[in-house]
C-alpha positions as CSV (number, residue, x, y, z in Angstrom):
1,M,0.0,0.0,0.0
2,E,1.4,3.4,-1.0
3,H,2.4,5.6,1.9
4,K,1.0,9.2,1.7
5,S,1.6,12.1,4.1
6,T,0.3,15.6,4.6
7,F,2.5,18.5,3.4
8,Q,2.0,22.1,4.6
9,I,3.1,24.8,2.1
10,N,3.8,28.2,3.6
11,W,5.6,30.0,0.7
12,T,6.4,33.7,0.5
13,N,7.8,35.9,-2.2
14,N,8.6,39.6,-1.9
15,K,5.2,40.3,-3.4
16,L,2.9,37.6,-1.9
17,S,2.4,34.5,0.1
18,Y,0.9,31.2,-0.7
19,K,-0.5,28.6,1.8
20,E,-1.7,25.1,0.9
21,T,-2.2,21.7,2.5
22,L,-1.5,18.8,0.2
23,T,-1.7,15.0,0.5
24,I,1.5,13.7,-1.2
25,S,3.1,10.5,-2.1
26,E,6.4,9.5,-0.5
27,K,7.6,7.4,-3.4
28,P,9.8,8.7,-6.3
29,I,7.8,10.0,-9.2
30,D,8.6,11.9,-12.4
31,D,8.4,15.6,-12.9
32,T,4.9,15.7,-14.4
33,T,3.5,15.5,-10.9
34,I,4.6,19.1,-10.3
35,I,2.2,20.5,-12.9
36,P,-1.0,20.6,-10.8
37,L,0.8,22.5,-8.1
38,A,2.5,24.8,-10.6
39,Q,-1.0,25.6,-12.0
40,S,-2.4,26.3,-8.6
41,L,0.6,28.6,-7.7
42,T,0.2,30.4,-11.0
43,D,-3.5,31.0,-10.5
44,H,-2.7,32.3,-7.0
45,C,-0.1,34.7,-8.4
46,V,-2.5,35.9,-11.1
47,N,-5.3,36.5,-8.7
48,Q,-2.9,38.5,-6.4
49,A,-1.6,40.5,-9.4
50,I,-5.2,41.4,-10.3
51,K,-5.7,42.7,-6.7
52,D,-2.4,44.5,-6.5
53,N,-1.7,45.8,-10.0
54,L,-5.0,46.3,-11.8
55,K,-5.7,50.0,-11.7
56,D,-9.2,51.5,-11.1
57,D,-9.5,52.5,-14.8
58,Q,-8.4,49.1,-16.1
59,S,-10.0,45.7,-16.6
60,I,-8.9,42.3,-17.9
61,S,-9.8,42.2,-21.6
62,C,-9.4,38.4,-21.9
63,K,-12.8,36.8,-21.9
64,K,-14.3,33.5,-23.0
65,G,-14.7,33.7,-26.8
66,C,-11.6,36.0,-27.3
67,S,-8.9,33.8,-28.8
68,S,-6.5,36.2,-30.5
69,C,-3.5,35.0,-28.5
70,C,-4.3,31.4,-29.4
71,S,-2.6,31.7,-32.7
72,Q,0.8,32.6,-31.3
73,L,3.7,30.3,-30.8
74,V,3.2,29.1,-27.2
75,P,6.4,28.1,-25.3
76,I,5.9,25.3,-22.8
77,T,8.2,23.1,-20.7
78,H,9.0,19.4,-21.5
79,T,7.0,18.5,-18.4
80,E,4.0,20.3,-19.7
81,V,4.4,18.6,-23.1
82,S,4.2,15.2,-21.3
83,Y,1.3,16.4,-19.2
84,L,-0.7,17.6,-22.2
85,H,0.2,14.4,-24.2
86,M,-1.3,12.3,-21.3
87,L,-4.3,14.6,-21.3
88,I,-4.9,14.1,-25.0
89,E,-4.8,10.3,-24.5
90,Q,-7.4,10.5,-21.8
91,L,-9.9,12.6,-23.9
92,A,-13.1,11.1,-25.3
93,P,-12.3,9.4,-28.6
94,E,-14.2,12.0,-30.7
95,H,-12.5,14.9,-28.9
96,K,-9.1,13.3,-29.1
97,Q,-9.5,12.7,-32.9
98,R,-10.4,16.4,-33.4
99,I,-7.4,17.5,-31.5
100,I,-5.0,15.2,-33.2
101,S,-6.4,16.2,-36.6
102,R,-5.7,19.8,-35.9
103,F,-2.2,19.1,-34.8
104,E,-1.6,17.2,-38.0
105,G,-3.1,20.0,-40.0
106,A,-0.8,22.5,-38.3
107,K,2.2,20.3,-39.0
108,T,1.4,20.2,-42.7
109,R,1.1,24.0,-42.9
110,L,4.4,24.5,-41.1
111,I,6.2,22.0,-43.4
112,K,4.7,23.8,-46.4
113,N,6.0,27.1,-45.1
114,D,9.5,25.8,-44.3
115,L,9.1,26.3,-40.5
116,W,8.9,22.7,-39.3
117,D,12.7,22.3,-38.9
118,A,12.9,25.4,-36.6
119,I,9.8,24.3,-34.7
120,T,11.3,20.9,-34.0
121,S,14.7,22.2,-32.9
122,P,14.1,25.2,-30.6
123,Q,17.2,24.5,-28.7
124,L,19.3,25.4,-31.8
125,L,17.7,28.8,-32.3
126,T,19.4,32.1,-31.4
127,E,17.3,34.8,-29.8
128,S,17.0,36.6,-33.1
129,A,16.0,33.4,-34.9
130,T,13.4,32.6,-32.2
131,T,11.8,36.1,-32.6
132,Q,11.7,35.6,-36.4
133,L,10.1,32.2,-35.9
134,K,7.4,33.6,-33.6
135,T,6.6,36.4,-36.1
136,K,6.4,34.0,-39.1
137,Y,4.3,31.5,-37.0
138,A,1.8,34.3,-36.0
139,A,1.5,35.3,-39.7
140,L,0.2,31.9,-40.5
141,N,-2.7,32.4,-38.0
142,I,-2.5,28.7,-36.9
143,Q,-5.1,28.4,-34.1
144,C,-4.2,26.3,-31.1
145,P,-5.4,22.7,-31.7
146,F,-7.1,22.8,-28.3
147,L,-9.3,25.7,-29.4
148,E,-13.0,24.9,-30.0
149,N,-15.7,27.5,-30.7
150,N,-13.2,30.2,-29.9
151,S,-12.7,28.8,-26.4
152,C,-10.0,26.6,-24.8
153,S,-11.3,23.0,-24.6
154,I,-8.8,22.2,-21.9
155,H,-9.1,25.5,-20.0
156,P,-8.6,24.0,-16.4
157,Y,-5.4,22.3,-17.7
158,R,-4.0,25.0,-20.0
159,P,-0.2,25.8,-19.9
160,L,1.3,28.2,-17.3
161,V,2.1,30.9,-19.9
162,C,-1.5,31.0,-21.0
163,R,-2.6,31.5,-17.4
164,E,0.0,34.3,-17.0
165,F,-1.0,36.3,-20.1
166,L,-3.6,38.8,-19.2
167,V,-4.2,41.8,-21.4
168,T,-5.5,45.1,-20.0
169,S,-5.5,47.1,-23.2
170,P,-8.6,47.0,-25.5
171,A,-9.2,43.6,-27.0
172,D,-9.4,45.1,-30.5
173,L,-5.7,45.7,-30.4
174,C,-5.1,42.0,-30.2
175,Q,-6.9,41.2,-33.4
176,P,-4.7,40.5,-36.4
177,T,-4.9,43.1,-39.2
178,I,-6.9,42.0,-42.2
179,D,-4.2,42.6,-44.8
180,K,-1.2,41.2,-43.0
181,Q,-2.7,38.6,-40.6
182,T,-0.4,39.9,-38.0
183,R,-0.1,43.0,-35.9
184,D,2.3,45.8,-36.9
185,E,4.9,47.0,-34.4
186,Q,3.0,50.1,-33.6
187,T,-0.1,48.2,-32.5
188,K,2.1,45.7,-30.5
189,E,3.5,48.5,-28.5
190,K,-0.1,49.5,-27.4
191,I,-0.9,46.1,-26.1
192,K,-0.5,46.1,-22.3
193,C,-0.4,43.1,-20.1
194,L,-0.9,42.8,-16.3
195,P,2.5,42.3,-14.5
196,V,2.5,38.8,-13.0
197,L,5.0,36.6,-11.2
198,P,6.0,34.1,-13.9
199,V,5.8,30.7,-12.3
200,S,6.4,29.3,-15.8
201,Q,10.0,30.7,-15.6
202,A,10.6,29.0,-12.2
203,L,9.4,25.7,-13.7
204,S,11.7,26.1,-16.7
205,A,14.7,26.9,-14.6
206,L,14.0,23.9,-12.3
207,L,13.6,21.4,-15.1
208,L,16.7,22.7,-16.9
209,E,18.8,22.1,-13.7
210,E,17.2,18.9,-12.4
211,S,16.1,17.0,-15.5
212,G,18.7,17.8,-18.1
213,Y,16.4,18.3,-21.0
214,I,17.8,19.3,-24.3
215,S,15.8,22.5,-24.6
216,I,14.4,25.0,-22.1
217,W,11.1,25.3,-24.1
218,I,9.1,23.4,-26.6
219,P,6.4,24.9,-28.9
220,L,3.0,23.7,-27.8
221,I,2.2,22.8,-31.4
222,M,4.8,19.9,-31.0
223,V,2.9,18.2,-28.1
224,P,1.9,14.9,-29.9
225,F,5.1,14.7,-31.9
226,W,7.7,15.6,-29.3
227,E,6.9,12.7,-27.0
228,T,7.4,10.1,-29.6
229,Q,10.4,11.8,-31.4
230,Y,12.4,12.8,-28.3
231,K,11.4,10.3,-25.6
232,T,13.6,11.1,-22.6
233,S,14.1,9.4,-19.3
234,K,12.4,11.6,-16.7
235,S,14.1,12.6,-13.4
236,R,12.4,11.0,-10.4
237,K,12.1,12.5,-7.0
238,T,9.5,12.4,-4.2
239,E,6.6,14.7,-4.6
240,R,7.9,16.7,-1.5
241,E,11.2,17.2,-3.2
242,W,9.6,18.5,-6.5
243,I,7.4,20.9,-4.5
244,E,10.2,22.3,-2.4
245,L,12.5,22.8,-5.5
246,L,9.8,24.6,-7.4
247,L,8.9,26.9,-4.5
248,K,12.6,27.7,-4.0
249,K,12.9,28.8,-7.6
250,A,9.7,30.8,-7.3
251,E,11.0,32.7,-4.2
252,V,13.2,35.0,-6.3
253,L,10.7,35.6,-9.1
254,K,10.1,39.2,-10.3
255,E,7.0,40.4,-12.1
256,I,7.1,40.6,-15.9
């Protein structure tokens, strides 16, 4: 019988505190187990940011049905790739088939536009090349495969960066222009986001140190392909150890 214990979290950052009581396993497990806690911590940081940083004349423009940011290149960690891959496998057959079909369609378009090699090798890209890739990807207006009826079909399980991205400028500025299918630089500068403690960066730093993955980020559009193409042995620690490591990384976070 698996032994479980109660773990009290009492975490503080220079901006906020986070308290939680968890029932955790004492056996070594892989790093995907940290995702639910990272999601909870991110949501807590976002809610606190709304209380602390949202001005009286501001509001969050992101609403259900607004999906402009869902055609961007979304960077996620290896662990989130595994987590989302497992999620896809657990979906109802019809839903799973729709999702996989959209991923395959996106792959076809990226190959046709000579972007697939860059998408599959993010660890080889310079900062400038990464920026160019993101711009070219956005120009194709490839919607996230998890998007259905302009809403996220996996909203409770969405990536950390999606949770952290909250726009306070008018939603109209997020819409791609009709002639270019992408925003010009002048419009981009007008788009304002709420400052949030980026738990996603803490998770990336943790995994780079502890798990030895070949890249600090993976494009979300690679989820069903990365797991089969780059199957890696996952680092195993107790749940308590994963939690303590993530919280330590998050202690020094600053708002972005």
